[in-house]
C-alpha positions as CSV (number, residue, x, y, z in Angstrom):
1,M,48.3,-25.7,71.0
2,T,48.7,-22.3,72.5
3,L,46.1,-20.7,74.8
4,R,45.2,-18.1,72.1
5,S,44.6,-20.9,69.6
6,L,42.5,-22.9,72.0
7,I,40.3,-19.8,72.8
8,F,39.9,-19.2,69.0
9,V,38.8,-22.7,68.3
10,W,36.4,-22.6,71.3
11,F,34.7,-19.4,70.1
12,S,34.6,-20.6,66.5
13,F,32.9,-23.8,67.6
14,F,30.2,-21.9,69.5
15,A,29.7,-19.4,66.7
16,L,29.2,-22.2,64.2
17,T,26.9,-23.9,66.5
18,A,24.8,-20.7,67.0
19,Y,24.8,-20.2,63.2
20,A,23.6,-23.7,62.6
21,Q,20.9,-23.3,65.2
22,T,19.7,-20.1,63.7
23,D,19.6,-21.7,60.2
24,T,17.6,-24.6,61.6
25,D,15.1,-22.2,63.3
26,L,14.7,-20.2,60.1
27,Q,13.9,-23.4,58.1
28,L,11.4,-24.4,60.7
29,A,9.8,-21.0,60.9
30,Q,9.5,-20.9,57.1
31,Y,8.1,-24.4,57.0
32,Y,5.4,-23.7,59.5
33,Y,4.6,-20.3,58.0
34,N,4.2,-21.7,54.5
35,N,1.9,-24.5,55.9
36,G,-0.3,-22.0,57.7
37,E,0.7,-23.2,61.1
38,F,1.2,-19.7,62.5
39,D,1.0,-20.7,66.1
40,K,4.2,-22.7,65.7
41,A,5.9,-20.3,63.3
42,V,5.4,-17.3,65.7
43,T,7.6,-18.9,68.3
44,Y,10.5,-19.4,65.9
45,Y,10.2,-15.9,64.4
46,Q,10.0,-14.4,67.9
47,G,13.4,-16.0,68.6
48,L,14.9,-15.0,65.3
49,Y,13.7,-11.4,65.7
50,A,15.0,-11.2,69.3
51,K,18.5,-12.3,68.1
52,S,18.4,-10.1,64.9
53,P,15.7,-7.4,64.7
54,T,15.9,-7.1,60.9
55,K,12.9,-5.9,58.9
56,V,12.6,-9.3,57.2
57,Y,12.2,-11.2,60.5
58,F,10.0,-8.4,61.8
59,V,7.5,-8.5,58.9
60,R,7.1,-12.3,59.3
61,Y,6.9,-12.1,63.1
62,F,4.4,-9.2,63.0
63,D,2.2,-11.1,60.4
64,C,2.3,-14.3,62.6
65,L,1.1,-12.2,65.6
66,I,-1.8,-10.8,63.6
67,K,-2.7,-14.3,62.3
68,V,-2.8,-15.7,65.9
69,K,-4.7,-12.6,67.0
70,N,-2.1,-11.4,69.4
71,R,-2.7,-7.8,68.2
72,K,-1.4,-6.2,71.5
73,E,2.0,-7.7,71.0
74,A,1.9,-6.9,67.3
75,E,1.3,-3.2,68.0
76,K,4.0,-3.2,70.6
77,I,6.8,-4.6,68.4
78,L,5.6,-2.4,65.4
79,K,6.1,0.7,67.5
80,R,9.4,-0.5,68.7
81,Q,10.5,-1.2,65.1
82,I,9.4,2.4,64.1
83,N,11.4,3.9,67.0
84,S,14.4,2.0,65.7
85,N,13.8,3.1,62.1
86,R,12.3,6.5,62.2
87,K,12.9,7.2,58.5
88,D,11.1,4.0,57.3
89,V,7.7,5.4,56.1
90,E,6.4,1.9,55.2
91,L,6.5,0.9,58.9
92,K,4.4,4.0,59.8
93,I,1.9,3.2,57.1
94,M,1.7,-0.3,58.5
95,L,0.8,1.2,61.9
96,G,-1.8,3.4,60.2
97,Q,-3.3,0.3,58.6
98,F,-3.2,-1.5,62.0
99,Y,-5.3,1.3,63.5
100,E,-7.7,1.2,60.5
101,E,-8.3,-2.5,61.3
102,E,-8.9,-1.5,64.9
103,K,-11.5,1.0,63.7
104,D,-9.4,3.8,65.0
105,T,-9.5,5.9,61.9
106,K,-8.6,9.1,63.8
107,S,-5.2,7.7,64.8
108,A,-4.7,6.2,61.3
109,D,-5.6,9.5,59.5
110,K,-3.2,11.4,61.8
111,I,-0.3,9.2,60.9
112,Y,-1.0,9.6,57.2
113,A,-1.4,13.4,57.5
114,D,1.8,13.7,59.5
115,L,3.7,11.7,56.9
116,I,2.6,14.1,54.1
117,A,3.1,17.2,56.3
118,D,6.6,16.2,57.1
119,L,7.6,16.0,53.4
120,M,10.6,18.1,52.5
121,P,11.6,19.5,49.0
122,N,13.4,16.2,48.3
123,P,12.2,14.3,45.2
124,N,13.6,10.9,46.6
125,Q,11.6,11.3,49.8
126,I,8.5,12.3,48.0
127,I,8.7,9.4,45.6
128,E,9.5,7.0,48.4
129,L,6.3,8.0,50.3
130,T,4.2,7.9,47.2
131,N,5.4,4.4,46.3
132,A,4.8,3.3,49.9
133,F,1.2,4.5,49.8
134,R,0.8,2.9,46.4
135,S,2.1,-0.5,47.6
136,K,-0.7,-0.5,50.2
137,N,-3.3,0.5,47.5
138,K,-3.7,3.9,49.0
139,N,-3.8,5.8,45.7
140,D,-5.6,8.9,47.1
141,L,-2.9,9.4,49.7
142,A,-0.2,8.8,47.1
143,L,-1.8,11.5,45.0
144,K,-1.9,13.9,48.0
145,S,1.8,13.2,48.6
146,L,2.6,14.1,45.0
147,E,0.5,17.2,45.0
148,K,2.3,18.3,48.2
149,G,5.6,17.3,46.6
150,R,4.9,19.3,43.4
151,K,4.3,22.5,45.5
152,L,7.5,21.9,47.4
153,L,9.7,21.2,44.3
154,K,8.0,23.7,42.0
155,D,9.6,23.4,38.6
156,S,12.8,21.7,39.7
157,Y,11.3,18.1,39.5
158,P,7.8,18.0,38.0
159,L,7.0,14.4,38.9
160,H,5.0,13.8,35.7
161,V,5.8,10.1,35.5
162,Q,4.7,9.5,39.1
163,F,1.5,11.5,38.6
164,A,0.8,9.5,35.4
165,E,1.2,6.2,37.2
166,I,-1.2,7.3,40.0
167,F,-3.8,8.5,37.5
168,A,-3.5,5.2,35.6
169,S,-4.0,3.2,38.8
170,K,-7.2,5.3,39.5
171,G,-8.4,4.8,35.9
172,D,-8.2,8.6,35.3
173,F,-6.7,8.3,31.9
174,E,-7.3,11.9,30.8
175,N,-5.2,13.3,33.6
176,M,-2.7,10.5,32.9
177,F,-2.4,11.6,29.3
178,K,-1.9,15.2,30.3
179,E,0.9,14.4,32.6
180,L,2.7,12.3,30.0
181,I,2.4,15.0,27.3
182,D,3.5,17.7,29.8
183,L,6.6,15.5,30.5
184,L,7.7,16.1,27.0
185,E,8.0,19.8,27.6
186,S,10.9,19.2,29.9
187,S,12.2,15.9,28.6
188,V,12.0,15.3,24.8
189,T,14.1,12.2,25.2
190,Q,11.1,10.4,26.8
191,K,9.1,10.7,23.6
192,S,9.4,7.0,22.6
193,A,8.6,5.9,26.2
194,V,5.5,8.1,26.3
195,Q,4.3,6.8,22.9
196,N,4.8,3.1,24.1
197,T,2.8,3.9,27.2
198,L,0.0,5.6,25.4
199,I,-0.3,2.6,23.0
200,R,-1.2,0.4,26.0
201,F,-4.1,2.5,27.0
202,I,-5.7,3.6,23.7
203,D,-7.5,1.7,21.0
204,F,-6.5,3.8,17.9
205,N,-9.0,1.8,15.8
206,N,-11.8,3.3,17.9
207,P,-11.9,7.0,17.3
208,T,-15.1,7.5,19.3
209,S,-13.6,6.1,22.6
210,K,-13.3,8.4,25.6
211,E,-9.5,7.8,25.8
212,Y,-9.0,8.5,22.1
213,L,-10.9,11.7,22.1
214,A,-9.2,12.8,25.3
215,L,-5.7,12.4,23.9
216,K,-6.6,14.0,20.6
217,S,-8.0,17.1,22.5
218,I,-4.9,17.3,24.7
219,L,-2.5,17.1,21.7
220,L,-4.4,19.6,19.6
221,D,-4.5,22.1,22.5
222,K,-0.8,21.6,23.2
223,T,0.1,22.1,19.6
224,Q,-1.9,25.2,19.2
225,K,-0.6,26.8,22.4
226,N,3.1,25.7,21.8
227,A,3.5,26.3,18.1
228,D,7.3,26.7,18.4
229,N,7.8,23.4,20.3
230,I,8.2,20.8,17.7
231,V,7.7,17.8,20.0
232,F,3.9,18.4,20.3
233,S,3.5,18.6,16.6
234,E,5.5,15.4,16.2
235,M,3.2,13.8,18.8
236,L,0.1,14.9,17.0
237,I,1.4,13.5,13.7
238,W,2.3,10.2,15.5
239,F,-1.3,10.1,16.9
240,Y,-2.8,10.5,13.4
241,I,-0.5,7.8,12.0
242,Q,-1.5,5.4,14.8
243,S,-5.1,6.1,13.8
244,S,-4.3,5.5,10.1
245,N,-5.5,9.0,9.5
246,F,-2.8,9.8,7.0
247,S,-4.6,12.7,5.5
248,A,-4.4,14.6,8.8
249,A,-0.9,13.4,9.4
250,I,0.4,14.7,6.1
251,T,-1.5,18.0,6.5
252,Q,0.2,18.4,9.9
253,S,3.6,17.3,8.8
254,T,3.4,19.7,5.8
255,A,2.6,22.6,8.2
256,L,5.5,21.5,10.4
257,D,7.9,21.3,7.4
258,K,7.0,24.8,6.3
259,R,7.4,26.2,9.9
260,F,10.7,24.7,10.6
261,N,12.2,24.5,7.1
262,Y,12.8,20.7,7.1
263,A,13.3,20.5,3.3
264,G,10.5,18.0,3.1
265,E,12.2,15.2,5.1
266,F,9.4,14.9,7.7
267,V,6.7,14.8,5.0
268,L,8.7,12.2,3.0
269,D,8.8,9.9,6.1
270,V,5.1,10.2,6.6
271,G,4.5,9.5,2.9
272,K,6.6,6.3,3.2
273,M,4.4,5.2,6.1
274,A,1.3,5.9,4.1
275,L,2.7,3.9,1.2
276,E,3.5,1.0,3.6
277,N,0.0,1.1,4.9
278,R,-1.4,1.1,1.3
279,K,-2.8,4.7,1.6
280,Y,-1.8,5.4,-1.9
281,D,-3.5,8.7,-2.5
282,Q,-2.1,10.2,0.7
283,A,1.4,8.8,0.0
284,R,1.2,10.4,-3.5
285,K,0.2,13.7,-1.9
286,A,3.2,13.7,0.4
287,F,5.7,12.8,-2.3
288,K,4.3,15.5,-4.7
289,Y,4.7,18.1,-1.9
290,V,8.4,17.2,-1.6
291,V,8.9,17.3,-5.4
292,S,7.2,20.7,-5.5
293,L,9.9,22.2,-3.3
294,G,12.3,21.9,-6.3
295,E,15.3,20.0,-7.6
296,E,17.7,21.9,-5.4
297,Y,16.2,20.3,-2.3
298,P,18.0,17.2,-1.0
299,F,15.0,14.8,-1.1
300,Y,13.8,15.8,-4.5
301,L,15.1,12.7,-6.4
302,E,13.9,10.3,-3.7
303,A,10.4,11.9,-3.7
304,E,10.3,11.6,-7.5
305,R,11.1,7.9,-7.3
306,L,8.7,7.2,-4.5
307,N,5.9,9.1,-6.2
308,L,6.3,6.7,-9.2
309,N,6.7,3.8,-6.8
310,V,3.2,4.4,-5.6
311,R,1.9,3.6,-9.0
312,F,4.2,0.5,-9.3
313,T,3.0,-0.8,-5.9
314,E,-0.7,-0.3,-6.9
315,L,-0.2,-2.3,-10.1
316,T,1.9,-5.1,-8.7
317,L,0.2,-5.5,-5.3
318,N,-3.4,-4.7,-5.8
319,R,-3.6,-5.7,-9.5
320,N,-6.5,-3.2,-9.7
321,Y,-6.0,-1.2,-12.9
322,S,-7.4,-0.4,-16.3
323,Q,-5.4,-0.3,-19.6
324,S,-5.6,3.5,-19.6
325,E,-4.1,3.6,-16.1
326,I,-1.2,1.4,-17.2
327,E,-0.5,3.7,-20.2
328,E,-0.7,6.8,-17.9
329,T,1.8,5.1,-15.5
330,I,4.2,4.2,-18.3
331,N,4.0,7.8,-19.6
332,E,4.6,9.2,-16.2
333,Y,7.7,7.0,-15.7
334,Q,9.1,7.9,-19.1
335,Q,8.6,11.7,-18.6
336,T,10.4,11.6,-15.3
337,I,13.3,9.5,-16.7
338,N,13.6,11.8,-19.7
339,R,13.5,14.9,-17.4
340,L,16.2,13.5,-15.1
341,G,18.3,11.9,-17.8
342,K,19.3,8.3,-18.1
343,R,22.0,8.0,-15.5
344,R,22.8,5.8,-12.5
345,S,20.4,7.7,-10.2
346,V,17.4,6.7,-12.3
347,F,18.4,3.0,-12.6
348,E,15.7,1.8,-10.1
349,L,13.0,3.9,-11.9
350,G,14.1,2.3,-15.2
351,I,13.9,-1.2,-13.7
352,E,10.3,-0.5,-12.4
353,L,9.3,0.9,-15.8
354,A,10.7,-2.1,-17.7
355,Y,8.8,-4.4,-15.4
356,I,5.5,-2.5,-15.9
357,Q,6.0,-2.4,-19.7
358,A,6.7,-6.2,-19.9
359,Y,4.2,-7.6,-17.4
360,F,1.3,-5.1,-17.6
361,G,1.7,-3.0,-20.7
362,N,2.3,-5.7,-23.3
363,K,5.4,-3.9,-24.4
364,T,8.2,-6.5,-23.9
365,K,10.2,-5.1,-26.9
366,D,10.3,-1.7,-25.3
367,A,11.2,-3.2,-21.9
368,L,14.1,-5.2,-23.4
369,I,15.5,-2.1,-25.2
370,L,15.3,-0.1,-22.0
371,L,16.9,-2.8,-19.9
372,N,19.9,-3.1,-22.3
373,E,20.3,0.7,-22.1
374,L,20.2,0.6,-18.3
375,I,22.7,-2.2,-17.9
376,A,25.1,-0.2,-20.1
377,L,24.9,2.9,-17.9
378,P,28.3,4.0,-16.5
379,G,28.9,3.8,-12.8
380,L,26.6,1.0,-12.0
381,T,27.5,-1.5,-9.3
382,D,27.9,-5.2,-10.2
383,I,24.8,-6.0,-8.2
384,Q,22.8,-3.4,-10.2
385,K,24.0,-4.8,-13.5
386,A,23.1,-8.3,-12.3
387,S,19.6,-7.2,-11.2
388,G,19.1,-5.7,-14.7
389,K,20.2,-9.0,-16.3
390,M,17.8,-10.9,-14.0
391,L,14.8,-8.9,-15.1
392,L,16.0,-9.3,-18.7
393,A,16.0,-13.1,-18.2
394,D,12.6,-13.0,-16.6
395,I,11.2,-11.2,-19.6
396,Y,12.8,-13.8,-21.9
397,V,10.8,-16.5,-20.0
398,L,7.7,-14.4,-20.4
399,Q,8.3,-14.4,-24.1
400,G,9.0,-18.1,-24.3
401,E,12.7,-17.8,-24.9
402,I,13.6,-19.9,-21.9
403,W,17.1,-21.0,-23.0
404,D,18.2,-17.4,-23.6
405,A,16.9,-16.8,-20.1
406,S,18.9,-19.8,-18.9
407,I,22.2,-18.4,-20.2
408,L,21.7,-15.1,-18.3
409,Y,20.7,-17.0,-15.1
410,M,23.8,-19.1,-15.4
411,Q,26.0,-16.0,-15.8
412,I,24.5,-14.4,-12.7
413,D,24.9,-17.6,-10.8
414,T,28.6,-17.9,-11.8
415,D,29.4,-14.2,-11.0
416,F,27.6,-14.2,-7.7
417,K,27.8,-17.8,-6.5
418,Y,27.8,-16.8,-2.8
419,E,25.4,-13.9,-3.0
420,V,21.6,-14.0,-2.6
421,I,21.2,-12.7,-6.2
422,G,23.3,-15.6,-7.5
423,Q,21.2,-18.1,-5.5
424,E,18.0,-16.6,-6.9
425,A,19.4,-17.0,-10.4
426,K,20.3,-20.6,-9.8
427,F,16.7,-21.3,-8.6
428,K,15.2,-19.6,-11.6
429,N,17.5,-21.6,-13.9
430,A,16.5,-24.8,-12.1
431,R,12.9,-23.9,-12.9
432,I,13.8,-23.6,-16.6
433,Y,14.9,-27.3,-16.6
434,Y,11.7,-28.2,-14.6
435,Y,9.5,-26.5,-17.3
436,D,11.3,-28.4,-20.0
437,G,10.8,-31.8,-18.2
438,E,14.5,-32.2,-17.2
439,F,13.4,-33.1,-13.6
440,D,16.5,-34.9,-12.6
441,F,18.8,-32.0,-13.5
442,A,16.4,-29.5,-11.9
443,Q,16.6,-31.6,-8.7
444,S,20.4,-31.5,-8.6
445,Q,20.3,-27.7,-8.7
446,L,17.5,-27.5,-6.1
447,S,19.4,-29.8,-3.7
448,V,22.2,-27.2,-3.4
449,L,19.7,-24.3,-2.9
450,K,18.1,-26.0,0.1
451,E,21.0,-24.7,2.2
452,S,20.7,-21.1,0.8
453,T,21.4,-18.3,3.1
454,S,18.1,-16.7,1.9
455,R,15.3,-18.4,3.8
456,L,12.9,-17.4,1.0
457,I,15.0,-19.1,-1.7
458,A,15.6,-22.1,0.5
459,N,11.9,-22.5,1.1
460,D,11.1,-22.2,-2.6
461,A,13.8,-24.7,-3.5
462,I,12.4,-27.2,-0.9
463,Q,8.9,-26.8,-2.2
464,L,9.8,-27.3,-5.8
465,S,12.1,-30.2,-5.0
466,T,9.3,-31.9,-2.9
467,L,6.8,-31.4,-5.7
468,I,9.1,-33.2,-8.1
469,T,10.0,-36.0,-5.6
470,D,6.4,-36.7,-4.7
471,N,5.0,-36.7,-8.2
472,F,7.8,-37.9,-10.6
473,G,9.6,-41.2,-10.7
474,L,7.3,-43.7,-12.1
475,D,6.9,-44.0,-15.9
476,S,3.2,-43.5,-15.6
477,N,3.8,-40.1,-14.0
478,F,6.1,-38.6,-16.6
479,Q,3.4,-37.4,-18.9
480,V,1.3,-36.0,-16.1
481,M,4.2,-34.3,-14.5
482,G,5.2,-32.9,-17.9
483,W,1.7,-31.4,-18.3
484,F,1.8,-29.9,-14.9
485,A,5.3,-28.3,-15.5
486,Q,4.0,-26.9,-18.8
487,G,1.0,-25.4,-17.0
488,D,3.5,-23.7,-14.6
489,L,5.4,-22.3,-17.5
490,Q,2.2,-20.9,-19.1
491,L,1.2,-19.4,-15.8
492,E,4.6,-17.7,-15.6
493,Q,4.0,-16.3,-19.0
494,H,0.6,-15.0,-18.0
495,K,-1.2,-17.3,-20.4
496,Y,-3.9,-18.3,-18.0
497,S,-6.3,-20.3,-20.3
498,E,-3.4,-22.4,-21.6
499,A,-2.2,-23.0,-18.1
500,F,-5.7,-24.1,-17.0
501,N,-5.9,-26.5,-20.0
502,Y,-2.6,-28.3,-18.9
503,Y,-3.8,-28.5,-15.3
504,D,-7.2,-29.8,-16.3
505,S,-5.5,-32.4,-18.5
506,V,-3.8,-33.8,-15.4
507,M,-7.1,-34.2,-13.6
508,R,-8.8,-35.7,-16.6
509,A,-6.0,-38.2,-17.1
510,E,-5.7,-39.2,-13.4
511,P,-8.7,-38.1,-11.3
512,G,-7.7,-37.8,-7.6
513,H,-4.0,-37.4,-8.5
514,S,-1.8,-36.1,-5.7
515,L,-1.2,-32.9,-7.7
516,E,-4.8,-31.8,-7.2
517,D,-4.1,-29.5,-4.2
518,E,-1.1,-28.0,-6.2
519,I,-3.4,-27.4,-9.1
520,L,-5.9,-25.6,-6.9
521,L,-3.2,-23.4,-5.5
522,R,-1.9,-22.6,-9.0
523,K,-5.4,-21.6,-10.1
524,A,-5.8,-19.4,-7.1
525,K,-2.5,-17.8,-8.0
526,A,-3.7,-17.2,-11.6
527,M,-6.7,-15.3,-10.2
528,E,-4.6,-13.3,-7.9
529,M,-2.2,-12.4,-10.7
530,Q,-5.2,-10.9,-12.6
531,G,-6.6,-9.1,-9.5
532,K,-9.6,-11.5,-9.4
533,W,-9.4,-11.9,-5.6
534,D,-13.0,-13.1,-5.1
535,E,-12.4,-15.8,-7.7
536,A,-9.2,-16.9,-5.9
537,I,-10.9,-17.5,-2.6
538,P,-12.9,-20.7,-3.5
539,F,-9.8,-22.5,-4.8
540,L,-8.0,-21.7,-1.5
541,E,-10.9,-22.7,0.7
542,K,-11.2,-26.0,-1.1
543,I,-7.5,-26.7,-0.2
544,V,-8.2,-25.9,3.5
545,S,-11.4,-28.1,3.6
546,S,-10.4,-31.0,1.4
547,F,-6.6,-31.2,1.9
548,S,-6.2,-30.0,5.5
549,T,-3.5,-32.6,6.3
550,D,-1.5,-31.9,3.2
551,I,1.6,-29.7,2.9
552,L,-0.2,-26.8,1.1
553,A,-3.0,-26.2,3.7
554,D,-0.9,-23.6,5.6
555,D,0.0,-21.9,2.2
556,A,-3.7,-21.7,1.4
557,L,-4.6,-20.2,4.8
558,F,-1.8,-17.6,4.5
559,H,-3.0,-16.6,1.0
560,L,-6.6,-16.3,2.3
561,A,-5.6,-14.2,5.3
562,E,-3.5,-11.9,3.0
563,I,-6.4,-11.4,0.6
564,F,-8.8,-10.4,3.4
565,E,-6.1,-8.3,5.1
566,I,-4.8,-6.4,2.1
567,Q,-7.3,-6.6,-0.7
568,K,-10.7,-6.7,1.2
569,E,-9.5,-4.9,4.3
570,D,-11.4,-7.2,6.5
571,K,-9.2,-7.4,9.6
572,E,-11.5,-9.8,11.5
573,K,-11.6,-12.4,8.8
574,A,-7.8,-12.0,8.2
575,L,-7.2,-12.6,11.9
576,E,-9.5,-15.7,11.8
577,Y,-7.3,-17.3,9.1
578,Y,-4.0,-16.2,10.7
579,K,-5.1,-17.7,14.0
580,S,-6.2,-20.9,12.4
581,L,-2.8,-21.3,10.8
582,L,-1.0,-20.7,14.1
583,I,-3.2,-23.2,16.0
584,N,-3.5,-26.0,13.4
585,Y,-0.1,-25.8,11.7
586,K,2.4,-25.1,14.5
587,G,5.4,-26.1,12.4
588,S,4.5,-23.8,9.5
589,L,7.2,-21.8,7.9
590,Y,4.8,-18.9,8.0
591,S,4.4,-18.9,11.8
592,T,6.9,-16.2,12.6
593,E,5.5,-13.8,10.0
594,V,1.9,-14.6,11.0
595,R,2.6,-13.8,14.7
596,K,3.9,-10.4,13.6
597,R,0.9,-9.7,11.4
598,V,-1.5,-10.7,14.2
599,R,0.2,-8.3,16.5
600,L,0.0,-5.5,14.0
601,L,-3.7,-6.2,13.2
602,R,-4.4,-6.0,17.0
603,G,-2.6,-2.6,17.1
604,E,0.4,-3.9,19.2
605,E,3.9,-2.5,19.0
606,L,6.7,-4.6,17.4
607,N,10.0,-4.8,19.0
608,E,13.2,-3.7,17.2
609,D,14.1,-7.2,15.9
610,E,10.6,-7.7,14.5
611,I,10.7,-4.3,12.8
612,E,14.1,-5.1,11.2
613,N,12.8,-8.4,9.9
614,K,9.4,-7.0,8.8
């Protein structure tokens, strides 16, 4: 071995030894520090700091000196560390705190004042000092730093975000809101971030709260004084939407549309939100405004469709209507379709009209004629034709022509075997055989659908399959199961008295039969289909109370929650049922949807994935 190699090995050995020693000392120092044995830890940190005066070792060494009450040495090393790191404002603030603890407020105040006085027109330096003060809970000094910084920077870097954070820390929400809204004047791209922040600090369901009134006042003032800056008008509209004040939102969006010539697009969007929130009168007002602009405008046709869809939604969701209202709705649809002409663009309107005619207007013949005309329209996609055929088949079931319906369902299934619409048709055809008592064949179809790509269809298939498996098989059950299936067919045909007769026959023949909870759910559904929400509630409550361990308990809870949320608009009661479902039925298929609804009822924001799956 050469002399050079020998020297290299020798130095390497000592370097490794020194490193190993340092590592051991650090482990011991951390061990004693974590155990609160500061008198032992201080010795090791002193050695570590002497070898390597880094900030990490310094902070621990300084803290140990304070803990063992060696404040003189602590002050000495702190000043030494400051001299070595003159740009580190955090160290200077530590010295100020040290003097505060020594009751030397004069020295502490001088340090803080000097730090602020030494600020230069450099946003990084200003923000660094502000954050250093905030980290030590010195919000007043942080605010002074920002105020000095704003004077130095003038309009080059307004510091709105930093001011907002400080005001939030101090509980001064009004000034926080002002800073956030002012931020939008120079940075429109921050609009979503500002909205998300505001949501965390305001209860939009409490229009009398101090925070709510403060933000409303700020937005109104900004909008009036900056009529040409669209972002403030957009924020005011957003504010009204969050508050579910769609009347004000539509008034504001209409004014905005006229001022900036948006061709109705903004009003249309607000109308859609109103419709989604079941504010039907306001949605209709928005859509009619867009229609009034004229056929030459790009959103005219969509507004026409949505205006009629308000009627459709009211009928199908709320089930709150009179016969004269149904006639009025049908006439309105027919007039619009006649005015626009029967062409591909009115296909969806025609489908909705046929549905209303058949299921609400007692005009199945008219519905069938219209559907056949729609299916024959030129330029339709294959999916559109299939959706027309699907409703045609559904109406055949309504009329009692179940085998004509079956033929159509089979056609759709064959043509779209791997599409959701084809799987839906297969499920509906399986139900035809179920209604007719062909339970084995129905099961064979349902088995395939359990793996459907559509979660909704798969769940429906599993439920019907389980129903058949649990209640059919023994000879003694055939008649009972046949009555029950016939009851389901009558229910599908809106023949409620006949359905109840079949269901009651089951319970008379075999009291306490396992179908009892299913029958209660069907009776609740019958009441819901007629808009008799109060009469549906007792059936659902009985399932929850008497069949809490059975498979339908979570279904009943979900239906109860929906009735109170949507029909009775009792958010507290709805939340009570939703929470009960989440707590008591953790494996429920409704869990994901219920969590989203709970968050919405609490006024919380959904993330992007939740919105897409909403």
